[in-house]
MIDRENSE-420545 format. One record per residue (C-alpha): x, y, z; residue in one letter. Coordinates in steps of 0.25 Angstrom, whole numbers. Example, Ala and Ser with C-alpha at 12.3 -4.5 7.8 and 13.67 -1.06 7.14 Angstrom:
% residues 2
       X       Y       Z   resn
      49     -18      31      A
      55      -4      29      S
This chain:
% residues 1003
       X       Y       Z   resn
    -238    -228     -94      M
    -240    -216     -83      D
    -246    -230     -76      K
    -233    -237     -77      I
    -224    -227     -73      L
    -232    -224     -61      E
    -232    -237     -56      A
    -220    -240     -57      V
    -216    -227     -51      M
    -225    -233     -39      M
    -220    -245     -38      S
    -212    -252     -28      S
    -199    -256     -38      Y
    -186    -254     -36      P
    -181    -241     -44      N
    -173    -248     -54      N
    -186    -257     -57      V
    -192    -244     -59      K
    -184    -238     -67      Q
    -184    -250     -77      G
    -198    -247     -78      L
    -199    -233     -79      V
    -189    -236     -93      R
    -200    -244     -99      R
    -210    -234     -95      V
    -200    -222    -101      I
    -197    -229    -114      E
    -214    -234    -118      A
    -216    -216    -115      I
    -204    -214    -124      K
    -215    -220    -134      Q
    -226    -210    -140      P
    -238    -209    -130      M
    -251    -203    -131      D
    -254    -189    -124      S
    -260    -192    -111      E
    -250    -204    -109      Q
    -238    -193    -110      C
    -247    -184    -100      W
    -250    -195     -90      S
    -234    -198     -91      M
    -230    -183     -87      L
    -239    -181     -75      E
    -233    -194     -69      L
    -218    -191     -73      S
    -221    -178     -67      T
    -226    -181     -55      K
    -215    -191     -55      L
    -206    -181     -56      Y
    -210    -171     -47      L
    -218    -180     -34      M
    -207    -192     -35      G
    -204    -195     -23      D
    -191    -201     -24      T
    -181    -197     -35      K
    -182    -210     -43      F
    -198    -205     -47      K
    -193    -190     -51      R
    -182    -196     -60      E
    -192    -204     -67      I
    -203    -193     -69      G
    -190    -185     -75      K
    -187    -196     -85      E
    -201    -199     -89      V
    -203    -182     -91      L
    -192    -181    -100      E
    -197    -194    -108      V
    -210    -186    -110      Y
    -202    -174    -115      G
    -193    -180    -123      H
    -203    -190    -131      Y
    -218    -183    -128      H
    -213    -169    -129      P
    -228    -164    -135      E
    -233    -170    -121      E
    -223    -165    -112      F
    -226    -151    -117      E
    -240    -151    -116      E
    -238    -156    -101      F
    -228    -148     -96      F
    -236    -136     -99      N
    -235    -121     -92      V
    -249    -124     -84      R
    -242    -135     -80      F
    -228    -130     -75      L
    -235    -117     -68      L
    -242    -126     -61      S
    -229    -133     -56      L
    -223    -121     -54      L
    -233    -114     -45      Q
    -242    -125     -38      E
    -231    -136     -40      G
    -233    -151     -41      Y
    -239    -161     -32      G
    -248    -159     -17      P
    -246    -147     -10      A
    -237    -147       0      G
    -230    -157      -8      K
    -226    -149     -22      R
    -214    -155     -30      S
    -201    -148     -28      P
    -198    -153     -43      Y
    -205    -144     -51      V
    -195    -135     -56      L
    -186    -148     -60      D
    -200    -153     -66      Y
    -200    -141     -75      I
    -186    -141     -78      H
    -186    -155     -83      L
    -199    -152     -94      G
    -196    -139     -98      L
    -184    -144    -107      Q
    -195    -153    -115      F
    -205    -140    -118      V
    -194    -129    -121      L
    -198    -130    -134      E
    -212    -133    -133      S
    -224    -121    -138      P
    -225    -119    -122      S
    -209    -115    -119      A
    -212    -101    -118      S
    -221    -101    -109      D
    -215    -111     -99      I
    -203    -102     -99      I
    -212     -90     -95      S
    -218     -98     -84      L
    -205    -104     -80      L
    -200     -88     -80      R
    -211     -84     -71      I
    -211     -96     -61      E
    -196     -96     -59      V
    -196     -82     -55      L
    -208     -86     -44      R
    -202     -96     -38      K
    -190     -89     -35      V
    -198     -79     -30      C
    -203     -91     -21      E
    -189     -90     -15      R
    -187    -107     -18      P
    -175    -115     -10      G
    -162    -117     -19      P
    -167    -131     -25      K
    -180    -124     -31      Q
    -169    -112     -36      C
    -158    -123     -40      A
    -171    -130     -49      K
    -176    -116     -55      I
    -160    -113     -57      S
    -159    -125     -64      K
    -171    -123     -74      L
    -168    -109     -77      L
    -152    -112     -80      S
    -156    -123     -89      Q
    -166    -115     -95      H
    -164    -100     -94      P
    -177     -95    -103      Q
    -185     -98     -90      C
    -177     -87     -82      V
    -185     -76     -80      P
    -182     -63     -88      T
    -181     -51     -88      G
    -186     -42     -74      K
    -190     -55     -70      H
    -176     -63     -70      Q
    -169     -51     -63      I
    -180     -55     -54      L
    -179     -69     -54      F
    -164     -70     -51      C
    -166     -59     -39      Q
    -177     -69     -33      Q
    -167     -80     -36      L
    -157     -74     -29      I
    -166     -71     -17      R
    -169     -86     -18      C
    -154     -91     -16      I
    -153     -79      -4      G
    -161     -90       3      Q
    -155    -103       0      F
    -150    -110      13      Q
    -145    -123      13      C
    -152    -129      24      I
    -144    -143      23      S
    -129    -143      28      E
    -126    -155      22      G
    -116    -157      10      E
    -124    -161      -1      D
    -135    -152       2      D
    -127    -141       3      I
    -120    -144     -10      M
    -135    -144     -16      E
    -138    -131     -11      F
    -126    -125     -17      L
    -130    -132     -29      D
    -144    -126     -30      H
    -137    -112     -25      V
    -128    -113     -37      N
    -138    -116     -47      K
    -147    -104     -42      V
    -136     -96     -43      S
    -130    -101     -57      G
    -144     -97     -62      L
    -142     -83     -58      L
    -131     -83     -65      Q
    -134     -88     -79      K
    -145     -78     -80      I
    -136     -67     -76      W
    -127     -72     -87      R
    -139     -70     -97      A
    -144     -57     -90      Q
    -132     -49     -84      T
    -144     -38     -79      S
    -149     -48     -68      S
    -137     -48     -62      I
    -138     -34     -55      L
    -151     -36     -48      P
    -149     -51     -43      S
    -138     -45     -36      L
    -146     -33     -31      K
    -155     -44     -26      E
    -144     -52     -20      L
    -138     -38     -13      F
    -152     -35     -10      T
    -154     -50      -3      I
    -141     -51       5      I
    -142     -35      11      S
    -155     -36      16      S
    -154     -35      31      T
    -169     -39      32      E
    -167     -54      29      E
    -166     -61      44      Q
    -158     -73      35      E
    -145     -70      27      A
    -146     -74      13      P
    -141     -87       8      S
    -125     -87       5      N
    -130     -94      -8      A
    -131     -79     -14      L
    -117     -80     -15      A
    -119     -89     -26      S
    -125     -77     -34      V
    -115     -67     -31      V
    -103     -77     -38      Q
    -111     -76     -53      Y
    -112     -62     -53      V
    -102     -56     -64      P
     -89     -49     -57      L
     -89     -39     -67      E
    -102     -32     -60      L
     -94     -34     -47      M
     -91     -20     -45      D
    -103     -12     -50      G
    -110     -20     -40      V
    -104     -18     -30      I
    -101      -3     -33      R
    -115      -2     -34      N
    -120     -10     -20      L
    -109      -3     -11      T
    -114      11     -18      N
    -129      10     -15      D
    -134      20      -5      D
    -148      10      -4      S
    -138      -1       2      I
    -136       1      17      T
    -124      -2      25      D
    -132     -14      33      V
    -137     -19      19      Q
    -121     -19      14      M
    -117     -24      26      M
    -126     -39      28      T
    -125     -38      11      A
    -108     -39      13      I
    -109     -48      24      S
    -119     -59      17      R
    -110     -58       6      M
     -97     -62      15      I
    -104     -74      18      D
    -104     -78       6      W
     -91     -82       5      V
     -97     -95      13      S
    -103     -99      -1      W
     -97    -112      -8      P
     -93    -110     -22      L
     -95     -95     -24      G
     -88     -87     -33      K
     -86     -72     -33      N
     -92     -70     -19      I
     -78     -66     -12      D
     -75     -58     -23      K
     -91     -49     -22      W
     -89     -50      -7      I
     -77     -42      -7      I
     -79     -34     -20      A
     -92     -29     -11      L
     -81     -27       1      L
     -74     -19      -6      K
     -86     -12     -11      G
     -89      -6       2      L
     -76      -2       5      A
     -76       7      -8      A
     -88      14      -2      V
     -82      16      10      K
     -91       7      19      K
     -82       2      27      F
     -92       0      40      S
    -100     -12      32      I
     -85     -18      27      L
     -80     -17      43      I
     -91     -24      48      E
     -93     -34      39      V
     -82     -37      38      T
     -80     -41      54      L
     -94     -47      52      L
     -89     -57      43      K
     -74     -58      42      I
     -73     -71      52      E
     -83     -78      43      K
     -77     -76      31      V
     -66     -81      36      F
     -72     -93      41      S
     -73     -95      27      K
     -60     -99      25      L
     -61    -114      31      L
     -70    -119      19      Y
     -62    -119       6      P
     -73    -119      -4      I
     -77    -103       2      V
     -62    -100       5      R
     -58     -93      -7      E
     -70     -84      -5      G
     -71     -83       7      A
     -54     -80       8      L
     -55     -67      -1      S
     -66     -61       5      V
     -58     -63      20      L
     -45     -57      13      L
     -53     -44       8      Y
     -61     -43      23      M
     -50     -44      28      L
     -38     -35      21      L
     -50     -25      19      S
     -54     -23      34      F
     -39     -15      36      Q
     -45      -5      46      H
     -45     -13      58      S
     -40     -27      64      H
     -53     -31      67      E
     -57     -41      54      A
     -43     -47      57      F
     -45     -50      70      H
     -57     -56      69      L
     -51     -66      61      L
     -38     -70      70      L
     -44     -81      77      P
     -49     -88      66      H
     -37     -88      57      I
     -27     -99      65      P
     -39    -108      65      R
     -41    -106      49      L
     -28    -107      45      V
     -25    -121      52      A
     -38    -125      46      S
     -33    -121      32      L
     -20    -126      35      N
     -26    -140      37      K
     -35    -139      25      E
     -19    -138      14      D
     -27    -136       5      S
     -26    -125      -8      N
     -37    -118      -3      S
     -32    -119      12      A
     -18    -114       7      T
     -22    -102       0      S
     -30     -96       9      C
     -21     -97      19      L
     -10     -90      12      E
     -20     -79       9      Q
     -25     -79      23      L
      -9     -78      29      A
      -9     -66      19      E
     -23     -61      24      L
     -17     -62      39      I
      -4     -54      37      H
     -11     -43      30      S
     -19     -43      42      M
      -6     -46      52      F
       1     -33      44      F
     -13     -22      44      R
     -19     -26      59      F
      -2     -28      65      S
       0     -29      81      G
      -9     -39      85      F
       0     -50      87      P
      -6     -57      98      D
     -18     -61      88      L
     -10     -62      78      Y
      -1     -71      84      E
     -11     -84      82      P
     -14     -79      68      V
       2     -79      63      M
       4     -92      71      E
      -7    -100      61      A
      -2     -93      49      I
      15     -91      50      K
      16    -101      40      A
       9     -94      28      L
      17     -85      19      P
      16     -71      25      I
      13     -58      13      P
      25     -48      12      N
      21     -33      16      E
      20     -29       1      D
       9     -40       1      R
       1     -36      14      I
       1     -21      12      K
      -5     -24      -5      H
     -18     -33       1      L
     -22     -24      14      L
     -20     -12       3      G
     -28     -18      -8      Q
     -38     -22       1      N
     -42     -10      12      A
     -55      -5      11      W
     -50       8       9      T
     -43       3      -4      S
     -56       0     -11      Q
     -60      10     -21      K
     -73      18     -24      N
     -77      21     -37      E
     -82      34     -32      L
     -69      36     -24      A
     -65      47     -36      C
     -76      55     -33      F
     -73      59     -18      Y
     -58      56     -13      P
     -63      54       0      R
     -68      40      -3      L
     -53      37     -11      A
     -47      24      -6      S
     -35      21       0      K
     -23      21      -7      S
     -21       8     -17      D
      -6      10     -13      T
     -11       5       3      G
      -3      17       7      K
      -8      27      14      I
      -7      43      13      G
      -5      54      24      L
     -13      65      23      I
      -7      80      22      N
      -9      87      33      L
      -5     100      25      G
      10     101      20      N
      14      89      26      T
      19      81      16      C
      33      83      19      Y
      28      72      32      M
      19      64      25      N
      28      61      14      S
      38      57      25      I
      29      47      33      I
      26      41      23      Q
      41      38      18      A
      43      33      32      L
      32      23      32      F
      34      17      17      M
      49      16      25      A
      44       0      29      S
      55      -3      38      D
      53      10      45      F
      36      10      43      R
      35      -5      52      H
      47      -1      63      S
      37      10      67      V
      25       2      65      L
      32      -7      74      N
      36       0      86      L
      29      -1      99      T
      35       7     110      E
      34      20     105      S
      27      27     116      N
      39      34     118      S
      39      39     104      Q
      28      48      99      P
      30      51      87      L
      36      38      82      M
      22      33      87      T
      15      44      79      K
      23      37      67      L
      18      25      69      Q
       4      28      68      W
       6      35      57      L
      14      23      50      F
       4      14      56      A
      -9      22      50      F
       1      23      37      L
       0       6      36      E
     -13       3      43      H
     -24      13      40      S
     -34      15      29      Q
     -35      28      25      R
     -28      32      13      P
     -23      44      20      A
     -20      46      34      I
     -16      59      43      S
      -2      61      49      P
      -6      73      57      E
      -2      66      70      G
      12      63      67      F
      12      76      58      L
      10      82      73      S
      20      74      80      A
      33      75      70      S
      31      89      65      W
      44      96      66      P
      41     108      74      P
      46     117      65      W
      40     114      54      F
      29     124      50      S
      14     119      51      P
       8     117      36      G
      22     120      27      A
      28     111      19      Q
      42     105      25      Q
      51      96      22      D
      50      82      24      C
      64      79      23      S
      64      87      37      E
      53      81      41      Y
      59      67      42      L
      71      72      47      K
      64      76      60      Y
      53      66      61      L
      64      54      61      L
      75      64      70      D
      61      65      81      R
      58      49      79      L
      72      47      82      H
      74      55      94      E
      60      50      99      E
      64      36      97      E
      78      38     105      K
      74      46     118      T
      61      35     119      G
      59      21     124      K
      70      11     113      R
      59       4     104      I
      69      -5     101      Y
      72      -8     117      Q
      68     -22     117      K
      79     -26     107      L
      89     -26     120      K
      82     -38     123      E
      85     -45     110      S
     100     -53     111      N
      99     -54      96      L
     108     -42      95      M
     121     -36      98      P
     122     -26     109      Q
     130     -15     101      A
     120     -18      88      E
     110     -17     100      E
     114      -4     107      R
     117       2      92      H
     102      -3      88      Y
      94       0     100      L
     100      15     100      N
      94      17      86      K
      81      23      85      T
      71      18      76      L
      74      30      64      I
      88      26      66      E
      86      11      62      K
      78      15      50      M
      85      31      47      F
      97      31      54      G
     110      30      47      G
     123      36      51      K
     133      45      43      M
     149      48      45      M
     153      63      42      T
     169      62      39      K
     176      76      36      I
     192      74      35      R
     201      86      35      C
     206      87      22      L
     221      92      31      K
     223      83      40      C
     214      72      34      L
     208      70      48      N
     195      65      47      V
     182      68      57      S
     169      59      57      S
     154      60      62      R
     144      51      62      E
     130      55      62      E
     116      47      59      A
     106      52      50      F
      92      49      46      T
      93      54      31      D
     103      60      21      L
      99      73      14      S
     105      72       1      L
     110      87      -4      A
     112      89     -20      F
     126      92     -24      P
     128     106     -30      P
     125     107     -47      S
     140     109     -46      N
     143      94     -39      R
     131      87     -46      H
     135      71     -42      V
     134      66     -57      R
     131      50     -55      R
     142      38     -60      Q
     140      27     -68      S
     137      13     -64      R
     137      11     -48      T
     141      26     -41      A
     135      39     -42      V
     144      45     -34      L
     156      38     -25      P
     156      38     -10      V
     168      39      -4      E
     171      32       9      E
     177      45      17      I
     189      40      27      G
     201      47      34      P
     207      48      19      Q
     202      54       6      I
     196      42      -2      I
     195      45     -17      E
     184      36     -28      P
     191      24     -33      P
     200      24     -44      I
     191      23     -59      K
     194      23     -72      P
     193      39     -73      Q
     183      39     -84      S
     174      32     -75      Q
     175      41     -64      V
     166      53     -62      T
     172      65     -52      E
     164      71     -43      S
     164      85     -42      P
     158      84     -30      R
     171      82     -22      R
     186      81     -25      Q
     195      69     -29      R
     203      65     -16      K
     215      56     -14      H
     219      47      -3      P
     229      55       7      V
     232      42      13      S
     237      29       6      G
     224      20       5      E
     219      17      -7      P
     204      23     -11      P
     192      17      -6      I
     182      12     -16      Q
     169      20     -16      L
     155      16     -13      L
     144      22     -22      P
     130      26     -18      I
     122      19     -28      E
     109      15     -34      T
     107       0     -34      V
     101      -9     -46      G
      99     -23     -47      F
     108     -34     -41      Q
     113     -43     -54      E
     112     -57     -50      A
     128     -57     -48      E
     125     -48     -37      G
     131     -35     -45      Q
     122     -25     -42      E
     119     -16     -56      T
     118      -1     -53      P
     106       7     -53      F
     111      17     -62      I
     107      31     -62      L
     117      36     -74      R
     116      50     -78      S
     117      47     -93      D
     101      43     -96      R
     104      41    -111      D
     113      29    -108      H
     109      16    -102      V
     120       6     -98      S
     122      -8     -98      W
     116      -8     -86      E
     106      -1     -88      A
     102     -10     -99      A
     103     -20     -92      K
      94     -18     -81      D
      83     -11     -84      P
      81      -5     -70      L
      94       4     -72      L
      89       7     -85      S
      76      15     -74      F
      88      19     -66      G
      94      27     -78      E
      80      32     -82      Q
      80      39     -69      T
      91      44     -66      G
      88      57     -71      G
      96      66     -79      S
     110      69     -78      E
     111      81     -67      D
     102      73     -58      S
     105      67     -47      R
     101      54     -38      S
     101      51     -22      V
     115      44     -24      P
     121      57     -29      D
     115      63     -17      L
     120      54      -7      I
     133      53     -14      N
     134      69     -13      Y
     131      67       1      F
     143      57       4      L
     153      64      -5      S
     164      71       2      P
     165      86       6      E
     176      96       8      V
     173     106      18      L
     183     116      14      T
     180     132      12      S
     169     136      22      E
     167     121      25      N
     180     118      30      K
     181     108      40      Y
     187     112      56      H
     198     100      57      C
     201      97      71      E
     212      91      69      K
     219     101      60      C
     211     110      70      A
     205     120      57      S
     196     121      46      L
     202     113      35      Q
     197     106      22      D
     190      95      23      A
     181      83      18      E
     169      79      24      K
     161      66      20      V
     148      58      25      A
     148      43      24      E
     136      35      29      L
     137      25      39      T
     127      17      42      E
     114      17      32      G
     101      19      36      P
      88       9      35      H
      81      21      28      Y
      89      30      21      L
      84      44      21      V
      87      52      10      L
      83      68       7      T
      88      75      -4      L
      90      91       0      L
      83      96     -10      R
      81     110      -2      F
      91     121      -1      S
      92     136       1      F
      93     144      -8      D
     101     156      -3      L
      99     165     -18      R
      83     163     -14      T
      82     160       1      M
      76     150      -1      K
      75     132      -1      R
      73     127     -15      K
      74     113     -18      K
      82     105     -28      I
      73      99     -41      L
      84      90     -44      D
      79      76     -48      N
      86      65     -40      V
      84      51     -44      S
      81      40     -33      I
      88      27     -35      P
      78      15     -29      L
      91       9     -21      V
     102      16     -17      L
     116      11     -11      K
     122      19       2      L
     136      19       5      P
     137      17      21      V
     150      16      27      L
     150       4      38      V
     162      -2      46      A
     170     -12      39      S
     165     -24      46      E
     151     -20      40      D
     156     -17      26      S
     161     -31      28      G
     149     -38      31      E
     140     -32      22      V
     149     -35      11      C
     149     -48      14      Q
     135     -51       8      N
     135     -49      -6      R
     119     -50      -7      N
     119     -38       1      D
     116     -26      -8      R
     125     -17       2      A
     141     -17      -4      T
     152     -12       4      S
     164      -6       1      C
     175      -1      12      N
     166       3      21      G
     155       6      14      F
     142      -1      12      V
     134       3       2      S
     120       1       9      M
     107      -1       0      V
      94       8       2      Y
      80       6      -7      D
      72      18      -9      L
      58      20      -2      C
      53      34      -2      S
      54      45      -9      V
      49      59      -3      V
      46      69     -14      V
      46      85     -11      H
      38      92     -23      S
      40     106     -23      G
      51     116     -24      V
      53     120     -11      S
      54     111       2      S
      42     122      10      E
      32     116       2      S
      29     107      -9      G
      25      92      -6      H
      31      80      -2      Y
      27      66      -8      Y
      33      52      -5      C
      36      42     -13      Y
      39      26      -6      A
      39      12      -6      R
      42       0       3      E
      55      -4       5      C
      56     -16      13      T
      66     -27      14      S
      61     -40       4      T
      63     -50      18      G
      55     -41      26      A
      44     -40      18      S
      41     -54      15      S
      47     -68      19      Q
      47     -78       8      P
      40     -91      10      R
      55     -99      11      D
      59     -90      22      G
      71     -84      14      A
      70     -70      14      Q
      74     -62       2      K
      87     -53       2      S
      82     -39       1      T
      98     -35      -3      S
      93     -45     -15      D
      82     -37     -19      K
      82     -28     -32      Q
      77     -14     -34      L
      62     -14     -37      D
      56      -4     -44      F
      42     -12     -41      E
      41     -10     -27      I
      28       1     -26      Q
      30      16     -22      W
      21      23     -17      Y
      18      39     -19      L
      14      46      -4      F
       7      59      -6      N
       2      63       5      D
     -13      55       4      T
     -11      51      -9      R
      -2      38     -11      V
       1      31     -23      S
       8      19     -31      F
      21      24     -36      S
      34      22     -41      S
      49      22     -42      F
      48      28     -56      E
      40      40     -49      S
      49      40     -38      V
      60      43     -49      S
      54      51     -59      N
      47      62     -49      V
      55      72     -51      T
      55      70     -66      S
      42      72     -67      F
      41      82     -54      F
      51      92     -53      P
      47      96     -41      K
      45      84     -34      D
      59      78     -30      T
      63      66     -22      A
      66      71      -7      Y
      70      62       3      V
      72      47       0      L
      69      34      10      F
      78      23       6      Y
      78      10      15      R
      91       2      16      Q
      90     -11      10      R
      94     -23      19      P
     108     -28      19      C
     119     -30      31      K
     109     -23      42      Q
     112     -20      58      S
     106     -29      66      W
      97     -19      72      A
      93     -13      57      V
      90     -28      52      R
      81     -30      64      K
      74     -16      64      V
      70     -17      50      V
      64     -33      52      S
      57     -29      63      D
      50     -18      56      A
      46     -25      45      V
      42     -36      52      R
      26     -37      45      L
      20     -45      55      H
      27     -40      68      G
      19     -40      80      E
      24     -25      83      L
      17     -17      73      S
       6      -5      74      P
       1      -6      90      N
     -14     -10      92      K
     -17       4      96      D
     -12       9      83      L
     -18      -2      73      M
     -31       0      81      E
     -30      17      77      A
     -28      13      65      I
     -41       4      62      S
     -49      14      71      K
     -44      24      60      D
     -46      14      49      N
     -61      12      54      I
     -63      26      55      L
     -58      30      40      Y
     -67      19      36      L
     -79      25      43      Q
     -76      38      36      E
     -75      34      23      Q
     -86      27      23      E
     -95      39      30      K
     -88      48      18      E
     -92      37       7      A
    -107      35      14      R
    -107      52      15      N
    -101      54      -2      R
    -111      42      -7      A
    -123      51     -10      A
    -115      62     -17      Y
    -107      53     -27      I
    -119      54     -38      S
    -116      68     -37      T
    -101      69     -40      L
     -96      75     -51      P
     -90      66     -62      K
     -77      72     -62      S
     -77      78     -47      P
     -67      89     -46      L
     -72      92     -31      W
     -62      82     -24      W
     -50      84     -29      R
     -42      94     -19      D
     -48      83      -9      F
     -37      80      -1      D
     -26      89      -5      R
     -15      89       2      D
     -12     101      10      K
       4     105       7      D
       9     116       0      D
       2     120     -11      E
       8     133     -13      G
      20     125     -24      S
      18     117     -35      S
      26     107     -26      G
      16     108     -16      G
       5      97     -11      C
      -6     103     -21      G
     -12      98     -35      P
       3     100     -42      A
      11      91     -31      A
       8      79     -25      G
      -4      82     -14      G
     -13      88     -23      G
     -24      83     -31      G
     -26      74     -41      S
     -17      78     -52      G
      -4      76     -43      S
       6      66     -50      F
      10      62     -36      H
      -1      51     -35      G
       3      45     -49      L
      13      36     -51      V
      23      37     -63      F
């Protein structure tokens, strides 16, 4: 029978004829045959399978072998013995120099027919040893794939114990040497298939025996970190990483980054080669491992490695965005590499020449993948523009390329930059030594206390969080004649862009120090703020005008242009005007004087003149003062509460009484446009129907304080209420030419963009001859309405627009202000204690984001938002907070009282000048951002900080293991240096002290 089959295969007949003849032979051999005949047929079929020079011969050999395995199992088992298999595996089959490449396929074919035989255990033992020997010989991808296929279908042949770990390690070394020589598509697909089979075998082994994973990964890292190899290992190693369980990632990365035996050169080599893996197609989770290792290196402060590898590989990663099959992983790695590289613009600027071409290519591709990539890329680019502003010449081509793509708002940009910075990565060991602690999770930067300088730190942070003022300062260009403003610009720029958790304001302190302040002593933050604003104002007023170029514009009326150019930045942002009127009660002559202010100092009414809050919309009426005496509007007697602050007066002339305009706190706006007041009632046990209708009103009632407590509107009403000048305070009337009783009243005639309110808590006690502090709790509204007296034509214009939140009546306009910052004083005296600041970003809706349809949402329509993030600035410490914390601070800590408040005017009907300066200030991607010299200085300082952190981390690494489990030795580290002489100071009992300080908490 074997002679017949051999003659058929050697004949010159066509394959279809041969196939028919072979069919007959196969049907014949299914019948019972003697052992000798079976042996001869097995030898012939083996020869055809292993040495056949055509695919047809090998298929016939395979078919005959399968028939003998099924119909003559005993003879097949006798032929397929251990000695024969050992010979095949060690010596091969065929003449020397022409060994068959199908030995493994042959064994795989025959193994299925002998697994139930008595010799099965010997064959399995042999294969366990031989496959290990085979992989140690570093076979190519095709042979490794055959071994993987054999072991995947017959897992009992996988080496066990220590041999299994060795097998996995050697198989990984084989993968590291895989190379796809051909560039043909079919060859590439075949190569990828081979790699997937090999890595798939590793996955199956790891699932069955998890103890082999870590040794395998160690071998993998040894391969990619080797600096001795002349040729880089294959990117096919990426296929190994995708099967490592993600739950092991943290432990693996922690072990790698804290292993002192791994040199910087090895680590950089390893991470560089891993980044090259982004070009490996169809790999899963590769980007996650690359980013995890980058974050791990940042956590242990190995910044020099990160800087070098980013600059080396960023362009290569960027180029992979062109290929859809690897785009997703490459984009993830690119996003992290750029967003984390915040100390310098160097990495981003490397990509600038390539961005327009990539954007054009992605637009041309027109796929979902390309669209998603473009949107994320645009978000990344705008974040980089925000972070590294001041290069309009370089950015113009890129801006042109992405002009049609959506622009993220500032909050989104800050979130991205804050969570991805290298200094934001946490190290598990950081708790043992705070010097390695990372930048605050808030993304904000603290200020170092230079010795009782918390009064300055709190004011600087409040000014910095006044976003319109901050943007204006950062955008100043012509500041050579304004040295103090220049120093403030540098300080703001470092607070915006530094990687340090806290910076030192030493230079600004020396430049802004009031000459009468005593060094090292606690000072009044309100006094410092007044002095600082006055200095900035006078400096600009006597120097070069910042906005001189607006004279060349024809967009502004000449009268308003003159008025605008006469205003300094301080006047534009903080300046308001107030009219003081004094009316003689004898001749009724009225004298008036208008004066400018940058803050309002609000005194507390005497205890016998306590201002009680009234129900509904008014706290205390503010009367319009003119040549005649004004009285409140006529109301039912049951609804009128007479203020003990003033006496009821009657009009002298025949003119009717003028309607009052109240100081209000503002609530939500109802659908039909009516306002629901934010009611602060004295009766806390009764909830009106308005509060039941709106839960926010209930919150307002709860935070309103007790019946004897005051609110900010109370103090403003007291400030604006008429004062009778009599007895020793009589007024000298020019008309009467003598001292006469008179009535004095103050009216606001121009509301500032930022309203600064100082609560006059410090008074001089004549009995003790010392300054004392008024500890009364004052409830602070989130939104405030302030009455401003305007010209009648201006008042009419304002009233025409019902969408504006400002309302007017009889010359008064009620301007709406949002709370931005609260500076709190902790202590019982102005000469001691501690200052800290609560603040949030208050920006116009239209300024922060632009909807895709081009329509801006009017900020006058926005409602109260208790969810806007608040921050607590306590010298070097910055933490998240809330408005509830601001409202309750005095309730929890009686010595901690609000002292200076910053409110921002909500845009309504504004002058051209105010609208212009605000819009210029809040422009995100303006070209007049911090100048190049300033950004270069920040970049250099960031690099220096990273080097300092890395050096310190390395110096301390050797001592980590000896640290106590409950360390107490660092508790006093970086304690603020404020006065610790009182319980209200900056020691552990107050805001600047140890870890137990309440100021680090969010209530």
